[in-house]
Backbone as a ProteinNet text record, in pm:
[ID]
protein_1_A
[PRIMARY]
MPNIPASPSAAAPASLIDSRQAAWRLLTTLGLVVLGNSSMYVVSVVLPAVQAEFGVGRADASLPYTLMMVCLGLGGIWTGRMADRHGLMPVLCVGAVAVCGGFVWAGLSGSIWGFGLAHGLMGLIGASATFAPLMADTALWWNKRRGIAVAICASGNYIAGALWPPIVQHGIELIGWRHTYVLLGLVCGVGMLLLALRMRQRAPMVQMDAASAPAAAVQGAAAGVVPAALSLDRSRPFGLRPLHAQLLLCVAGVACCVAMAMPHGFMECVNGIFEIFPKKNCSNTSTMGYSGVLNVEWIALL
[TERTIARY]
-1191.6	-1221.8	-1124.1	-1051.3	-951.2	-1015.2	-941.5	-988.5	-971.5	-1080.2	-1076.3	-1056.5	-948.5	-924.6	-1038.3	-1069.3	-1177.7	-1135	-1234.5	-1207.4	-1151.7	-1054.2	-997.7	-1101.7	-1213	-1315.7	-1408.4	-1401.5	-1487.3	-1410.7	-1486.6	-1423.1	-1347.1	-1235.1	-1155	-1228.4	-1205.7	-1269.8	-1216.8	-1301.1	-1263.7	-1144.8	-1117.2	-1005	-869.4	-865.9	-740.1	-706.4	-798.5	-768.1	-657.7	-559.4	-443.3	-358	-366.4	-293.1	-161.5	-84.6	40.1	12.7	-97	-132.8	-158.8	-219.9	-242.2	-109.8	-10.6	120.3	190.5	185.2	245	172.2	42.6	-34.5	4	29.1	71.6	207	298.4	428.7	414.1	325.9	298.5	238	147.3	84.8	189.3	282.7	388.3	468.6	501.7	575.1	494.7	365.3	280.2	273.6	264	258.4	389.8	502.1	632.8	646.6	602	613.5	510.2	386.9	279.5	286	345.6	351.6	484.5	563.7	693	677.1	571.6	554.2	528.7	481.4	451.3	576	691.1	812.7	918.1	921.5	1028.8	1004.3	878.6	850.6	922.1	937.9	1009.3	1158.7	1210.4	1352.9	1386	1299.4	1325.3	1279.6	1218.1	1161.8	1263.4	1384	1479.1	1518.5	1539.2	1576.6	1462.2	1339.1	1223.2	1201.7	1216.7	1199.6	1302.4	1425.9	1530	1508.3	1466.5	1450.6	1331.6	1218.5	1099.5	1095.9	1186.5	1193	1069.5	1020.6	900.1	935.4	841.9	862	838.4	864.9	850.1	705.5	610	469.5	425.7	465	428	495.5	619.8	691.9	632	563.7	500.7	363.5	310.8	178.3	164.2	261.5	245.6	220.6	291.1	270.9	130	83.5	-51.7	-156.9	-142.8	-237.4	-237.3	-119.7	-110.8	-180.8	-163.3	-223.8	-375.1	-423.5	-567.9	-630	-566.2	-616.7	-606.2	-506.9	-494.6	-615.4	-658.4	-775.3	-902.1	-920.9	-1039.5	-1034.7	-916.4	-903.5	-923.6	-892	-910.6	-1055.9	-1148.1	-1291	-1327.8	-1278.8	-1311.6	-1245.9	-1115.6	-1047	-1101	-1139.9	-1200	-1332.4	-1412.5	-1540.4	-1519.3	-1423	-1394.8	-1339.1	-1257.6	-1203.3	-1314	-1411.2	-1524.6	-1606.1	-1616.5	-1703.6	-1633.7	-1508	-1439.4	-1320.7	-1286.1	-1168.3	-1045.5	-941.1	-819.6	-737.1	-724	-629.1	-655.3	-778.8	-800.3	-764.8	-797.4	-766.4	-615.7	-542.8	-398.1	-331.4	-385.5	-329	-348.1	-466.8	-490.1	-399.2	-383.1	-293.4	-149.3	-105.3	31.6	53	-45.6	-35.8	-31.5	-111.2	-113.7	19.4	79.1	208.6	315.6	319.6	418.1	395.8	271.8	241.7	263.3	232.1	251	397.3	482.5	625.6	682.7	644.2	694.3	644.1	516.4	459.3	531.5	555.3	625.1	767.3	833.7	970.3	981.8	873.7	873.7	801.3	748.6	668	752.5	686.2	756	718.5	631.7	591.7	556.7	544.8	510.5	368.1	279.7	142.3	135.3	210.8	215.2	275.1	379	442	342	262.7	165	51.1	-0.1	-109	-65.2	60.6	112.4	110.7	146	142.6	-0.5	-91.4	-231.7	-283.5	-241.2	-279.5	-225.1	-99.7	-41	-112.5	-159.7	-233	-374	-443.1	-583	-604.9	-517.9	-538	-422.3	-301.4	-184.8	-167.8	-129.7	-104.4	-230.8	-346.2	-471.3	-506.3	-462.4	-490.9	-413.3	-302.1	-218.8	-226.6	-329.9	-341.2	-467	-580.6	-702.2	-745.8	-748.2	-793.2	-708	-576.3	-489.8	-500.4	-522	-541.4	-668.6	-776.9	-902.7	-889.3	-822.6	-805.5	-723.8	-620.1	-536.5	-616.2	-703.7	-784.1	-875.5	-918.7	-1009.9	-938.4	-806.9	-731.9	-676.9	-696.7	-640	-745	-734.7	-824	-743.8	-669	-591.8	-481.5	-417.7	-305.1	-340.2	-465.2	-509.5	-436.1	-413.7	-348.4	-208.4	-126.2	11.2	13.2	-83.7	-89.1	-118.7	-215.6	-247.4	-130.2	-61.6	54.6	166.4	188.3	290.1	252.6	124.9	78.4	101.1	65.7	82.3	229.2	315.6	458.3	522	459.1	513	520.1	426.3	426.8	553	595.3	710.8	841.1	834.9	952.6	981.3	875	891.6	957.5	919	977.8	1124.3	1167.5	1308.5	1390.7	1325.3	1397	1416.3	1308.6	1315.3	1387.7	1376.9	1446.4	1597.9	1672.8	1817.1	1845.4	1764.2	1784	1759.7	1652.7	1620.6	1725.8	1773.1	1876.5	2003.4	2040.4	2157.4	2133	2009.8	1977.3	1982.1	1936.9	1942.2	2086.3	2173.5	2314.2	2382.3	2332.1	2398.1	2343.8	2211.4	2152.5	2049.3	2025.6	1927.2	1789.7	1707.5	1578.6	1480.8	1489.3	1394.9	1415.1	1537.4	1565.6	1538.9	1565.7	1539.1	1390.7	1307.7	1163.3	1112.4	1159.5	1115.6	1156	1279.1	1326.8	1249	1221	1145.1	1004	943.5	810.1	806.5	906.9	912.1	931.7	1020.7	1047.9	923.8	861.9	745.3	624.6	603.1	488.8	496.6	611.9	628.4	622.4	686.9	683.6	542.9	463.2	324.6	242	262.6	188.2	219.2	345.9	383.8	325.5	329.6	275.2	122.5	59.5	-87.1	-140.9	-62.9	-107.1	-122.6	-60.8	-72	-189.1	-268.3	-378	-514.3	-520.5	-647	-752.6	-711	-806.8	-872.4	-1004.7	-1075.7	-1061	-1075.5	-1059.9	-1174.7	-1151.5	-1261.2	-1370.5	-1493.1	-1607.1	-1695.6	-1657.6	-1738.1	-1826.1	-1952.9	-2045.4	-2144.1	-2175.2	-2276.3	-2336	-2463.5	-2527.2	-2560.3	-2599.7	-2623.5	-2740.1	-2839.2	-2956.6	-2924.4	-2830.1	-2798.7	-2695.4	-2627	-2520.9	-2572.6	-2682.8	-2729.5	-2768.6	-2836.2	-2876.5	-2755.4	-2652.1	-2531.9	-2462.2	-2467.6	-2404	-2474.6	-2608.4	-2685.8	-2658.2	-2656.3	-2630.1	-2489.7	-2393.2	-2256.3	-2241.9	-2310.6	-2301.6	-2364.9	-2475	-2540.1	-2451	-2373.3	-2284.6	-2148.3	-2125.7	-1996.4	-1888.2	-1927.5	-1831.1	-1865.9	-1765.1	-1785.7	-1764.9	-1866.2	-1850.7	-1740.3	-1655.5	-1545.7	-1596.2	-1714.8	-1767.2	-1797.6	-1820.8	-1851.3	-1736.3	-1613.9	-1498.1	-1477.2	-1555.5	-1539.4	-1659.6	-1740.4	-1856.3	-1809.4	-1839.6	-1795.5	-1914.3	-2027.6	-2145.8	-2131.4	-2049	-2027.2	-1878.2	-1802	-1658.1	-1632.5	-1539.7	-1504.6	-1625.2	-1729	-1848.8	-1935.7	-1909.8	-1982.4	-2060.7	-2153.6	-2219.3	-2117.5	-2130.2	-2029	-2003.5	-2108.1	-2089.7	-2008.6	-2038.2	-1963.3	-1816.6	-1794	-1656.9	-1579.3	-1644.4	-1577.6	-1543.6	-1634.3	-1607.6	-1489.1	-1482.9	-1370.6	-1239	-1240.7	-1120.3	-1077.2	-1173.2	-1139.4	-1070.3	-1121.9	-1059.8	-918.9	-904	-771.7	-674.1	-721.7	-634.9	-587.3	-677.3	-637.9	-536.3	-561.9	-469.6	-332.3	-328.9	-200.3	-124.7	-194	-126.6	-85.3	-152.3	-106.3	33.4	54.3	187.7	291.6	250.6	344	378.2	286.8	309.8	407.7	429	515.5	659.8	723.2	861	869.8	768	769.2	765.9	681	674.3	804.2	864.9	993.3	1101.6	1096.3	1195.1	1186.4	1063.7	1046.2	1098.2	1074.9	1122.2	1273.8	1340	1486.4	1540.4	1477.3	1520.4	1508.2	1397.7	1379.3	1482.6	1519.8	1620.7	1754.2	1792.4	1920.7	1921.2	1802.7	1798.6	1796.5	1730.9	1722.7	1852.4	1912.3	2035.5	2145.4	2197.3	2302.2	2428.2	2502.6	2626.9	2726.7	2806.8	2906.8	3008.2	3043.4	3141.1	3090.5	2958.8	2900.8	2822.6	2838.3	2763.9	2622.1	2535.3	2396.7	2387.8	2479.6	2478.9	2506.3	2603.7	2634.3	2520.6	2453.1	2341.1	2228.8	2195.5	2088.4	2125.8	2251.7	2294.8	2279.1	2318	2302.8	2156.1	2074	1930.4	1874.6	1922.3	1874.9	1912.2	2033.2	2074.1	1982.1	1945.5	1852.8	1718.8	1671.7	1546.8	1551.5	1655.1	1665.8	1674.5	1754.1	1772.6	1642.7	1573.4	1450.7	1341.8	1327.9	1225	1255.4	1382.1	1420.2	1395.2	1426.3	1401.3	1251.6	1172.1	1027	974.5
-3944.9	-3889.7	-3777.7	-3780.1	-3678.9	-3543.6	-3437.6	-3302	-3265.9	-3216.8	-3174.7	-3024.9	-2975.4	-2832.3	-2758.1	-2644.4	-2563.4	-2499.4	-2469.7	-2400	-2262.5	-2214.9	-2082.8	-1972.2	-1991	-1887.3	-1892.1	-2001.4	-2016.2	-1974.8	-1948.6	-1910.7	-2029.9	-2003.6	-2108.7	-2164.2	-2290.4	-2346.6	-2280	-2277.7	-2212.4	-2280.2	-2405.3	-2476.3	-2416.6	-2334.4	-2273.5	-2146.3	-2100.2	-1983.6	-2019.6	-1932.5	-1953.5	-2072.5	-2111.6	-2228	-2187.1	-2289.1	-2261	-2191.3	-2226.6	-2158.6	-2010.1	-1977.9	-1837.6	-1764.8	-1835.4	-1773.3	-1744.8	-1840	-1816.6	-1703.9	-1697.6	-1590.1	-1453.9	-1452.2	-1328.4	-1282.4	-1376.8	-1341.9	-1285.5	-1346.5	-1295.4	-1155.5	-1135.3	-1004.1	-898.8	-934.3	-840.4	-797.7	-891.7	-857.2	-766.5	-790.4	-706.5	-563.8	-548.1	-413.9	-340	-408.6	-345.4	-296.5	-376.4	-338.1	-232.3	-250.8	-162.4	-23.2	-7.4	123.2	195.4	148.1	212.3	357.2	385.1	520.3	623.2	581.5	676.3	742.5	681	730.7	779.2	725.5	762.7	898.2	944.6	1072.6	1186.7	1178.5	1283.2	1280.3	1163.7	1151.8	1217.8	1202.4	1258.7	1403.5	1455.4	1590.3	1696.8	1702.1	1805.7	1795.9	1673	1655.8	1693.7	1656.9	1691	1841.8	1905.7	2049.9	2122.1	2075.3	2139	2116.8	1996.3	1966.9	2038.8	2044	2107.6	2257.6	2306.9	2449.2	2503.4	2432.5	2473.6	2505	2570	2603.1	2484.8	2506.4	2398.3	2352	2445.6	2406.8	2319.8	2359.2	2279.6	2143.4	2138.1	2010.9	1916.3	1970.8	1886.8	1836.9	1886.7	1847.9	1697	1628.3	1484.1	1405	1440	1368.4	1393.1	1517.7	1550.8	1474.1	1471.9	1398.8	1250.5	1195	1052.1	1016.8	1097.3	1065.7	1084.5	1188.3	1207.4	1091	1053.9	941.9	809.7	796.7	675.4	658.6	767.8	760.5	727.2	791.6	764.7	624.9	585.8	454.9	339.8	360.2	253.6	209.8	304.1	270.2	181.4	219.8	143.9	6.5	0.5	-128.9	-223	-168.4	-252.7	-312.3	-231.8	-281.4	-387.2	-364.8	-461	-592.1	-581.8	-702.4	-784.9	-717.4	-789.8	-860.6	-798.8	-852.3	-958.7	-933.7	-1020.8	-1096.5	-1073.6	-1137	-1048.7	-1088.7	-1006	-1012	-1128.1	-1143.2	-1047.2	-1032.9	-937.8	-794.6	-756.2	-620.5	-599.7	-699	-687.7	-684.1	-760.2	-758.4	-621.8	-563.7	-429.5	-328.9	-345.1	-256.9	-268.5	-390	-409.1	-336.6	-345.5	-274.1	-123.3	-74.4	68.4	115.9	37.1	74.7	79.2	-25	-30.2	84.8	100.2	205.4	343.9	363.2	494.1	534.2	441.2	471.9	499.8	418.6	438.8	571.6	601	727	845.5	837.4	945.8	962	848.5	855.4	913.2	903	955.7	1089.3	1141.8	1263.4	1384.1	1477.9	1598.3	1722.7	1710.1	1825.9	1780	1876.1	1842.9	1791.1	1831	1782.5	1635.4	1596.2	1454.5	1371.8	1425	1358.3	1342.7	1446.9	1441.1	1344.5	1345.8	1254.6	1109.2	1082.5	946.6	899.4	988.5	951.8	940.4	1021.2	1004.1	867.4	817.7	683.5	577.6	593.3	495.3	494.3	610.5	613.5	560	597.7	563	413.4	348	206.6	119.9	174.3	93.7	72.5	178.2	164.9	130	181	151.7	3.2	-66.9	-210.3	-291.2	-237.7	-312.1	-253.4	-176.3	-118.1	-172.5	-107.9	-150.1	-292.4	-334.1	-471.5	-578.2	-557.6	-658.3	-657.2	-540.6	-535	-611.2	-587.7	-656.9	-806.7	-846.6	-988.8	-1057.8	-992	-1051.1	-1076.2	-983.2	-999.8	-1120.7	-1157	-1270.7	-1405.5	-1406.4	-1532.1	-1565.5	-1476.8	-1498.7	-1472.9	-1549.5	-1530.3	-1508.9	-1608.6	-1596.4	-1491.8	-1485.1	-1392.2	-1283.3	-1240.5	-1143.2	-1009.4	-966.6	-837.5	-832.3	-932.1	-932.7	-955	-1029.9	-1052.3	-922.2	-846	-717.7	-621.1	-626.8	-540	-573.6	-702.2	-742.5	-693.1	-705.7	-656.6	-506.5	-430.7	-285.2	-245.1	-327	-292.2	-291.8	-358.5	-354.9	-214	-130	9.4	80	51.2	117.8	52.4	-76.9	-141.9	-80.1	-51.4	15.8	151.7	223.9	354.2	348.5	238.1	222.8	162	84	10.1	91.2	149.2	207.1	341.4	434	562.4	551.5	471.8	461.4	399.9	302.9	240.4	341.7	418.6	518.3	628.7	671.1	774.1	726.5	602	546.2	539.1	502	497.2	634	737	873.3	915.5	884.7	921.9	841.8	721.2	632.5	648	645.9	645.9	756.4	839.8	946.2	904.9	1003.5	971.6	909.4	944.7	890.2	739.7	699.8	556.6	478.8	542.8	476.9	450.7	547.8	531.9	419.3	415.1	310.8	173.1	160.2	32.3	-7.7	89.9	60.1	14	75.2	33.3	-109.6	-148.3	-285.9	-385.4	-352.9	-443.9	-460.7	-348.4	-355.5	-416.2	-379.9	-433	-582.5	-630.8	-774.9	-850.9	-796.1	-860.6	-873	-766.5	-771.3	-873.7	-880.9	-978	-1120.6	-1150.5	-1285.9	-1320.8	-1225.4	-1251.6	-1257.7	-1180.5	-1180.7	-1318.2	-1394.4	-1527.9	-1622.8	-1590	-1672.4	-1629.6	-1533.6	-1481	-1516.6	-1629	-1669.5	-1705.8	-1776.6	-1827.2	-1712.3	-1716.5	-1617.4	-1648.5	-1545.6	-1561.8	-1642.7	-1711.4	-1782.7	-1685.2	-1719.7	-1633.6	-1706.3	-1701.6	-1760.7	-1650.3	-1658.3	-1552.6	-1603.3	-1516.1	-1548.1	-1417.4	-1403.7	-1281.8	-1292.5	-1180.6	-1177.8	-1268.1	-1286.6	-1366.7	-1514.2	-1562.6	-1705	-1742.2	-1641.4	-1671.1	-1739.8	-1691.6	-1760.8	-1905.7	-1929.9	-2067	-2157.1	-2106.1	-2186.2	-2211.9	-2114.2	-2131.7	-2238.5	-2238.4	-2338.4	-2478.3	-2490.6	-2621.1	-2669.8	-2578.7	-2617.9	-2659.2	-2587.1	-2621.1	-2756.8	-2786.3	-2916.1	-3029.3	-3003.6	-3107.6	-3106.5	-3009.7	-3000.8	-2943.2	-2872.4	-2814.9	-2669.1	-2584.1	-2443.4	-2424.6	-2381.5	-2366.7	-2269.6	-2309.2	-2221.8	-2095.1	-2102.9	-1986.9	-1871.1	-1902.8	-1794.9	-1696	-1747.3	-1658.9	-1577.2	-1608.9	-1537.4	-1448.2	-1419.6	-1333.7	-1191.1	-1143.2	-1008.9	-914.8	-949.7	-865.9	-735.1	-733	-611.4	-594.4	-537.5	-517.6	-425.2	-465.5	-391.1	-374	-455.6	-441.5	-324.8	-266.8	-150.1	-185.3	-97.8	-113.3	-92	-160.9	-149.2	-6.2	77	215	294.4	275.4	345.6	302.5	172.5	122.8	179.4	187.9	240.8	388.6	465.8	607.9	627.2	545.4	556.3	519.1	418.2	380.6	491.6	561.6	673.5	784.8	816.1	919.7	877.7	750.8	701.7	705.5	671.6	674.5	813.9	912.3	1050.5	1097.5	1067.8	1110.3	1047.5	921.5	853.5	917	942.8	992.8	1138.2	1215	1352.4	1349.1	1259.1	1246.8	1201.8	1111.4	1064.7	1173.8	1268.5	1372.7	1478.5	1490.1	1595.3	1585.5	1466.8	1461	1499.3	1466.4	1504.9	1656.7	1722.2	1867.3	1931.6	1877.9	1930.8	1910.6	1797.1	1767.1	1866.8	1900.5	1998.5	2134.7	2169.5	2297.3	2304.6	2194.9	2192.1	2206.2	2136.3	2148.8	2292	2359	2497.1	2589.2	2564.9	2649.2	2637.3	2515.2	2497.7	2561.5	2569.7	2631.3	2783.8	2837.5	2982.4	3039.2	2968.4	3014.2	2910.1	2897	2798	2833.2	2731.2	2752.8	2830.9	2909.6	2990.2	2899.8	2937.6	2862.5	2724	2703.7	2575	2596.8	2508.2	2518	2468.1	2500.7	2454.5	2303	2241.2	2095.1	2030.8	2082.5	2024.1	2049.2	2163.9	2191.6	2092.5	2068.4	1974.1	1832.9	1798.7	1666.2	1647.4	1750.5	1741.9	1733.2	1809.5	1805.6	1666.5	1602.8	1468.7	1368.1	1383.4	1294.4	1309.9	1435.7	1457.9	1390.3	1397.9	1331.1	1184.3	1116.4	971.4	936.6	1010.8	979.3	999.3	1108	1134.5	1032	998.1	901.2	764.7	723.3	594.4	591.9	703.3	709.3	704.7	769.4	765.3	623
514.2	382	350.9	241.8	214.2	188.2	227.6	205.5	59.2	-0.3	-140	-143.9	-207.2	-208	-275.7	-221.2	-276.1	-406.3	-488.1	-613.8	-584.1	-665.8	-640.9	-638.7	-713.5	-717.9	-597.6	-519.2	-402.6	-277.5	-171.6	-45.6	11.8	73.2	134.8	256.6	290.5	409.8	536.5	638.6	764.3	831.3	796.3	857.1	818.9	713.5	670.3	747.1	831.8	914.7	1013.7	1028.8	1116.7	1073	946.7	899.1	833.8	791	720.1	587.6	521.3	396.6	421.7	534.9	569.8	591	648.2	669.5	536.8	443.3	312	238.7	254.6	191	250.6	381	445.6	392.7	369.2	313.6	172	92.4	-42	-35.7	58.6	76.5	111.2	198.2	235.8	113.8	26.4	-95.2	-186.8	-197.1	-280.9	-228.4	-97	-38.5	-61.3	-45.1	-66.3	-210	-306.1	-447.1	-485.7	-441.2	-485	-426.9	-309	-243.8	-265.9	-360.7	-387.6	-432.2	-509.3	-563.1	-454.3	-338.5	-232	-176.3	-193.8	-130.3	-229.1	-348.4	-440.8	-505.2	-508.2	-572.9	-501.7	-369.3	-297.2	-326.1	-361.3	-391.3	-524.6	-623.9	-756.5	-767.3	-662.8	-668.7	-709	-650	-692.2	-839	-888	-1028.3	-1121.6	-1083.8	-1165.8	-1168.7	-1055.3	-1048.2	-1134.3	-1130.3	-1209.7	-1359	-1399.5	-1541.3	-1602.4	-1528.9	-1582.2	-1556.1	-1473.8	-1445.8	-1376.2	-1274.1	-1202.5	-1058.1	-988.7	-848.9	-758.2	-630.1	-532.6	-521.8	-526.5	-513.8	-632.3	-754.3	-871.8	-869.3	-823.7	-818.6	-714.9	-613.7	-511.5	-553.4	-666.7	-712.4	-735.8	-796.7	-818.3	-690.5	-583	-457.1	-403.4	-414	-368.5	-447.2	-580.1	-663.6	-629.2	-606.7	-579.1	-448.4	-344.3	-215.7	-218.2	-287.2	-299.4	-377.1	-487	-567.3	-492.5	-405.2	-324.9	-233.6	-170.6	-84.1	-160.8	-274.9	-355.5	-417	-463.7	-526.9	-431.1	-302.7	-205.6	-194.8	-210.3	-205.4	-324.3	-442.1	-563	-563.7	-532.4	-534.6	-427.8	-312.5	-210.4	-255.6	-322	-372.8	-480.6	-569	-674.4	-617.5	-512.8	-450.7	-386	-324.8	-266.4	-373.6	-489.3	-594.1	-679.7	-715.2	-811.3	-751.8	-628.2	-570.5	-584.4	-515	-510.2	-637.1	-697.3	-807.3	-924	-974	-1083.6	-1045.1	-921.8	-876.4	-869.1	-820.2	-809.7	-947.4	-1041.9	-1177.3	-1242.6	-1226.3	-1279.6	-1209.2	-1078.4	-1004.2	-1049.8	-1083.1	-1131.9	-1264.3	-1353.2	-1481.3	-1458.3	-1361.4	-1331.9	-1274.5	-1185.2	-1128.4	-1236.2	-1318.4	-1425.9	-1524.9	-1569.7	-1665.7	-1609.5	-1481.6	-1419.8	-1411.7	-1371.7	-1364.3	-1503.3	-1600	-1736.1	-1791.9	-1770.9	-1816.3	-1752.7	-1621.7	-1552.3	-1604.8	-1631.8	-1681.5	-1820.7	-1898.8	-2035.5	-2047.6	-1938.7	-1943.5	-1983.4	-2051.6	-2096.5	-2019.7	-1920.3	-1841	-1700.5	-1610	-1471.7	-1462.4	-1555.4	-1553.7	-1593.6	-1694.4	-1728.8	-1617	-1554.2	-1441.3	-1326.1	-1301.6	-1193.4	-1222	-1345.5	-1380.6	-1372	-1406.4	-1395.5	-1250.4	-1158.8	-1016.5	-966.1	-1022.6	-987.5	-1026.7	-1142.7	-1186.6	-1091.5	-1051.5	-959.4	-825.5	-779.4	-654	-667.7	-775.9	-794.1	-812.6	-889.1	-921.7	-872	-869.9	-835.7	-686.6	-614.4	-470.9	-394.1	-437.9	-366.5	-370.8	-475.5	-485.7	-384	-334.1	-239.6	-98.9	-72.1	62.3	131.7	115.5	186	151.8	23.6	-4.8	62.3	65.7	126.2	278.3	337.6	482.9	521.5	445.5	475.6	454.1	347.1	317.7	426.6	473.6	578.5	705	742.2	863.4	854.9	734.1	717.3	725.8	708.8	711.4	850.2	946.3	1079.3	1186.1	1294.9	1408	1536.6	1579.1	1703	1691.8	1576.8	1557.9	1456.2	1457.4	1358.9	1373.4	1496	1518.2	1459.9	1489.4	1438.9	1288.6	1235.8	1091.6	1017.5	1064.7	1001.6	1016.4	1131.3	1151.6	1053.2	1027.2	929.7	791	756.6	627.2	614.7	717.6	714.7	711.7	771.7	776.4	638.2	541.3	405.9	350.3	390.1	347.5	395.4	517.1	575	531.7	503.1	443.6	307.5	231.7	102.6	121.1	227.5	252.9	291	350.9	385.5	272.8	184.9	80.6	-46.6	-100.2	-233.8	-243	-148.2	-165.2	-186.4	-107.7	-136.8	-273.5	-314.1	-445.4	-556.8	-544.5	-646.6	-649.3	-533	-530	-600.3	-578	-646	-795.9	-835.3	-977.6	-1042.7	-971.5	-1025.3	-1050.9	-957.2	-972.8	-1083.7	-1108.5	-1204.1	-1345.8	-1362.3	-1496.7	-1516.7	-1415.2	-1428.2	-1378.3	-1346	-1285	-1383.4	-1511.4	-1609.3	-1628.5	-1653	-1670.6	-1541.7	-1427.8	-1300.2	-1282.6	-1320.4	-1308.2	-1399.1	-1521.5	-1614	-1561.4	-1514.1	-1461.5	-1336.8	-1250.2	-1128.8	-1162.6	-1263.9	-1305.8	-1355.4	-1432.3	-1482.9	-1369.3	-1275.7	-1164.4	-1077	-1037.9	-949.8	-1021.8	-1147.7	-1220.3	-1241.3	-1287.4	-1309.7	-1177.1	-1074.2	-943.1	-888	-903.5	-856.4	-933.7	-1064.2	-1144.8	-1100.5	-1077	-1036	-899.5	-807.1	-673.9	-675.5	-765.3	-773.1	-812.3	-886.7	-927.8	-809.5	-697.5	-577.4	-488	-535.7	-453.9	-514.8	-587.1	-649.3	-545.9	-441.7	-343.4	-266.6	-260	-180.5	-31.4	49.2	193.7	251.2	364.7	431.2	472.1	444.7	477.6	578.8	704.6	811.4	866.5	841	879	983.1	1075.4	1175.9	1223.3	1212.7	1258.9	1407	1463.4	1607.5	1648.3	1561	1595.3	1608.4	1524.5	1526.4	1631	1689.8	1786.1	1911.8	1977.1	2097.4	2071.1	1958.3	1928.1	1910.7	1842.6	1823.8	1956.6	2045.3	2175.1	2256.8	2252.3	2326.3	2271.5	2139.2	2079.5	2114	2110.9	2143.3	2288	2378	2519.9	2546.9	2478.7	2496.4	2450	2345.1	2291.7	2358.8	2445.5	2511.6	2423.6	2317	2223.1	2200.3	2201.1	2169.6	2019.9	1947.4	1802.2	1767.4	1670.5	1629.4	1563.5	1503.6	1432.1	1525.6	1656.7	1749.3	1760.5	1753.6	1764.3	1639.1	1533.2	1407.9	1377.5	1480.1	1459.9	1432.4	1310.3	1271.8	1256.2	1318.5	1304.6	1381.4	1488.9	1566.9	1593.5	1498.7	1520.5	1638.1	1724.2	1845.9	1939.2	1918.6	1998.8	1957	1840.7	1791.7	1665.9	1629	1500.5	1389.2	1275.9	1169.5	1125.1	1113.6	1070.1	1172.1	1299.8	1403.5	1404.4	1389.8	1387.8	1268.7	1153.4	1034.9	1051.8	1111.3	1133.9	1228.8	1333.8	1426.8	1359.1	1272.1	1199	1104.1	1043.2	954.6	1032.5	1151.6	1234.8	1275.9	1314.7	1354.6	1237.9	1117.4	1000.2	967.6	975.3	948.8	1052.1	1179.8	1284.6	1266.8	1226	1204.4	1088.8	978.6	858.8	871.8	957.9	983.3	1043.6	1138.1	1198.4	1095.6	1006.6	903.6	803.3	781.9	682.3	730.5	860.8	913.3	863.1	865.3	812.6	665.8	585.9	444.3	430	512.2	506.8	550.7	656.6	702.3	597.6	529.3	426.6	311.8	271.3	165.4	210	337.2	389.8	388.1	428.7	428	286.4	191.1	52.1	2.9	40.1	-1.3	59.1	185.4	250.3	179.8	142.3	75.2	-63.5	-126.7	-258.6	-249.2	-144.4	-129.6	-72.3	23.3	85.8	65	-55.8	-79.9	-3	29.8	103.9	19.5	84.6	16.5	-52.3	-175.2	-255.3	-293.8	-290.7	-332.3	-459.7	-555.2	-679.9	-660.2	-756.4	-749.3	-754.2	-828.6	-838.2	-703.5	-629.9	-499.9	-401.7	-413.5	-325.1	-347.3	-474.9	-505.9	-463.5	-475.4	-432.9	-283.7	-205.8	-61	-22.1	-96.8	-71.2	-98.8	-205.2	-236.8	-130.1	-72.5	35.5	155.2	185.9	296.6	269.9	145.6	109.6	144.5	96.7	116	263.7	339.7	480.4	558.3	530.7	603.9	570.7	444.5	407.3	467.9	462.8	520.1	671.4	741	884.9	914.8	829.4	847.1	837.1
[MASK]
++++++++++++++++++++++++++++++++++++++++++++++++++++++++++++++++++++++++++++++++++++++++++++++++++++++++++++++++++++++++++++++++++++++++++++++++++++++++++++++++++++++++++++++++++++++++++++++++++++++++++++++++++++++++++++++++++++++++++++++++++++++++++++++++++++++++++++++++++++++++++++++++++++++++++++++

């Protein structure tokens, strides 16, 4: 009997776990993460130019990055809930509009507050749509190779950090930071929309609670077959209660991101040193240019 493909609005059959379709979906997910998380890294590259144009101090110029990261954390809760309820594609489409609109808004902003609010929008709805929801979705499509699949999905965040800063720095030198931001918004927004269309299918939902597991094991042993669903029991992640597992993941996430934040803080300190103690016989323009190069190199290395 031929296999009838499931409706895009319905959960995919369990037979697609670890399949070629899961691999193509993982590749699409990687592209979405690279595009959606671009704003997390390019804001530090444009910081010297934004500070000079708006005539603000270092603390005020760093406000957009702070707003974006706070909104990213809060938005992840909302986008994850929406993805569970409505599927990934609608959430990704809204996120694509937010990324595009946020970059365009920032590029047209007339003050540091407008620039900051635009980045808050990108974090709250844009980047958050391509972080937690896609990580959770990837875990549901893989069983035997779940660890490496989630790692590939997460690596898109760091590929974005290595890819976009040099491109944005070149754009700033060529056409200015405003035009670069608008162009980047169009590229990332359109790219996300096109890739989101490939994420209609919901993830396989093979569920088994702890009470039904022994009965399934007995039936499988009697038939000489080990039920595949047993390997997909998610009632106790890591052997822990779900709440305990989630709390431990939150602690691990904070500890990981503290380490990631250190190079950004050092980078800001270096930029401040070059502005306070400029090199002898060097103009302000050359100082800011050298500072911008340091930004790009540090972010790419991170």
